[in-house]
LUMPA-536782 format. One line per field, with one value per residue (C-alpha): y, z, x; residue in three letters. Coordinates in nm, 2 decimals. Each point is the difference from the previous one (the first is absolute). Layout:
BEGIN
north = (Y,...)
up = (Z,...)
east = (X,...)
rest = (ALA,...)
This chain:
BEGIN
north = (-3.42,0.32,0.11,-0.34,0.04,0.36,-0.12,-0.28,0.24,0.24,-0.30,-0.12,0.35,0.01,-0.33,0.11,0.32,-0.19,-0.24,0.29,0.16,-0.32,-0.06,0.36,-0.01,-0.33,0.16,0.26,-0.03,-0.28,-0.06,-0.30,0.24,0.17,-0.34,-0.11,0.31,-0.04,-0.36,0.06,0.30,-0.15,0.31,0.09,0.25,0.03,0.37,0.03,0.09,-0.15,0.29,-0.19,-0.36,-0.16,-0.37,-0.14,-0.36,-0.28,-0.06,-0.29,-0.16,0.30,0.24,0.37,0.28,0.10,0.37,0.19,0.31,0.06,0.30,-0.07,0.28,-0.12,-0.06,-0.37,-0.10,0.20,-0.14,-0.36,0.07,0.15,-0.31,-0.26,-0.13,-0.05,0.37,0.22,0.38,0.17,0.04,-0.31,-0.26,0.03,-0.30,0.13,0.34,-0.15,-0.20,0.26,0.33,-0.12,0.09,0.00,-0.19,0.02,-0.19,-0.15,0.18,-0.11,0.09,0.02,-0.32,0.19,0.23,0.05,-0.06,0.34,-0.07,0.23,-0.13,-0.11,0.10,0.37,0.16,-0.05,0.20,-0.15,-0.35,-0.37,-0.28,-0.37,-0.27,-0.37,-0.23,-0.27,-0.17,-0.38,-0.02,0.31,-0.06,0.28,0.13,0.35,0.05,0.17,-0.08,-0.25,0.15,0.15,-0.33,-0.17,-0.04,0.05,0.20,-0.13,0.24,0.24,0.36,0.27,0.36,0.20,0.38,0.12,0.37,-0.07,-0.31,-0.21,-0.36,-0.12,-0.37,-0.22,-0.37,-0.10,-0.34,-0.05)
up = (-2.54,0.21,-0.06,0.13,0.32,0.05,-0.04,0.25,0.25,-0.03,0.04,0.31,0.15,-0.05,0.18,0.29,0.03,0.00,0.26,0.22,-0.03,0.10,0.30,0.12,-0.02,0.20,0.28,0.09,0.17,-0.12,0.03,0.22,0.25,0.05,0.02,0.26,0.21,-0.03,0.11,0.29,0.13,-0.06,-0.19,-0.36,-0.17,-0.33,-0.04,0.17,-0.20,0.07,0.06,0.10,0.04,0.11,0.06,0.13,0.06,-0.17,0.21,0.23,0.07,-0.16,0.27,-0.08,0.01,-0.23,0.04,-0.21,0.03,-0.16,-0.07,0.11,-0.16,0.12,0.35,-0.08,0.15,0.31,0.04,-0.03,0.25,0.25,-0.02,0.02,0.35,-0.09,-0.06,0.30,0.04,0.07,0.21,-0.06,0.28,0.20,-0.18,-0.35,0.09,0.08,-0.32,-0.24,0.14,0.23,0.36,0.28,0.30,0.29,-0.10,-0.31,-0.34,-0.25,-0.36,-0.25,-0.20,-0.28,-0.11,-0.33,-0.06,0.16,0.32,-0.10,0.12,-0.29,0.17,0.04,0.32,0.00,0.23,-0.09,-0.13,0.07,0.01,-0.08,0.14,-0.09,0.15,-0.25,0.25,0.00,0.37,0.06,0.22,-0.14,-0.34,0.06,0.34,0.02,0.36,-0.06,-0.31,0.17,0.18,-0.32,-0.19,-0.33,-0.14,-0.23,0.00,-0.20,0.10,-0.17,0.08,-0.14,0.01,0.00,-0.04,-0.33,-0.11,-0.04,0.10,0.09,0.00,0.10,0.04,0.17,0.02,0.18)
east = (-0.35,0.06,-0.36,-0.13,0.21,-0.13,-0.37,0.07,0.15,-0.30,-0.23,0.18,0.00,-0.38,-0.04,0.22,-0.20,-0.33,0.13,0.12,-0.35,-0.18,0.23,-0.04,-0.37,-0.01,0.22,-0.27,-0.33,-0.21,-0.38,0.09,0.16,-0.33,-0.18,0.25,-0.07,-0.38,0.01,0.23,-0.18,-0.35,-0.12,-0.07,0.23,-0.19,0.04,0.34,0.30,0.35,0.25,0.31,0.10,0.33,0.07,0.32,-0.12,0.18,0.31,0.05,-0.34,-0.17,0.10,-0.05,-0.25,-0.29,-0.11,-0.25,-0.22,-0.33,-0.22,-0.36,-0.21,-0.34,-0.14,-0.07,0.34,-0.05,-0.35,0.13,0.28,-0.24,-0.23,0.29,0.07,0.37,0.07,0.07,-0.02,0.33,0.21,0.21,0.04,0.33,0.15,-0.09,0.13,0.34,0.00,-0.13,0.14,0.28,0.05,0.25,-0.15,0.24,0.31,-0.16,-0.01,-0.26,0.09,-0.29,-0.03,-0.16,0.28,0.18,0.37,0.09,-0.21,-0.29,-0.33,-0.23,-0.32,-0.09,-0.12,-0.37,-0.23,-0.34,-0.04,0.00,0.25,-0.01,0.23,0.01,0.25,0.11,0.24,-0.07,-0.05,-0.20,-0.31,-0.20,0.10,-0.15,0.17,0.35,0.06,0.28,0.15,0.30,0.09,0.13,0.32,-0.18,-0.29,-0.27,-0.29,-0.21,-0.06,-0.21,-0.07,-0.29,0.03,-0.36,0.10,0.18,-0.18,0.32,0.07,0.35,0.06,0.29,0.08,0.32,0.16,0.33)
rest = (MET,GLU,MET,VAL,ILE,ARG,LYS,ASN,ILE,VAL,LYS,LEU,GLY,LYS,TYR,ILE,LEU,LEU,PHE,ALA,LEU,VAL,ILE,SER,SER,LEU,ALA,GLY,CYS,THR,PRO,SER,ASP,LYS,ALA,THR,VAL,GLU,LYS,SER,LEU,GLU,ILE,SER,LEU,LYS,ASN,ALA,GLU,MET,ILE,GLU,SER,LYS,ASP,SER,HIS,GLY,GLY,PHE,HIS,GLY,ASP,GLY,ARG,PHE,PHE,CYS,SER,LEU,GLU,CYS,PRO,SER,ASP,SER,VAL,LEU,ASN,GLN,ILE,GLU,SER,ASN,GLU,HIS,TRP,HIS,GLU,LEU,PRO,LEU,SER,ASP,ASN,LEU,ASN,LYS,LEU,VAL,ILE,GLY,GLU,LYS,ASP,GLY,MET,THR,THR,TYR,TYR,PRO,VAL,PHE,ALA,ASP,GLU,ASP,GLY,ASN,ILE,LEU,PHE,PRO,GLN,VAL,GLU,ASN,GLY,TYR,TYR,PHE,PHE,LYS,ASP,ARG,TYR,ASP,GLU,ALA,GLU,ASP,GLU,TYR,ASP,ASP,ALA,ASP,VAL,LEU,ASN,ARG,GLY,SER,TYR,ASN,PHE,THR,PHE,ALA,LEU,TYR,ASP,SER,ASP,ASN,HIS,LYS,LEU,TYR,TYR,CYS,GLU,ILE,ASP,THR)
């Protein structure tokens, strides 16, 4: 009887370990993350490699933030960006600078909306590159224009930054 109990405990332990491995593999980057980024940014990332991915969506009404970074070893991504009318050469617009970097403007302080739990900005300082903005706010007149983004009580937009010196793409969606 004792031998049967030990075998069952070992078998149960194996199932628990297998379950933990499956769950941990699902929590990381998925091929669908890359497909989401491709569709949203209107570019192909066939040769790009996902470096980091964090998703906090899921709370009330799906609010949260999805952030990822990708290594883009070939010039194909840069060529697509340069020929896409929705990508813009740096520097950022004033509104996006306030949202991404943060800024004190007279009496108003803008904190970066893309920061980690400790307040560190998720996007690196990029000298040469391009940015992409897509407003997903229901009442936005032009989804590629950031002119009204600071005049809202909530944010629903996509922002990406391509570092052409280091061939890295940084992507973020925010829903508040």
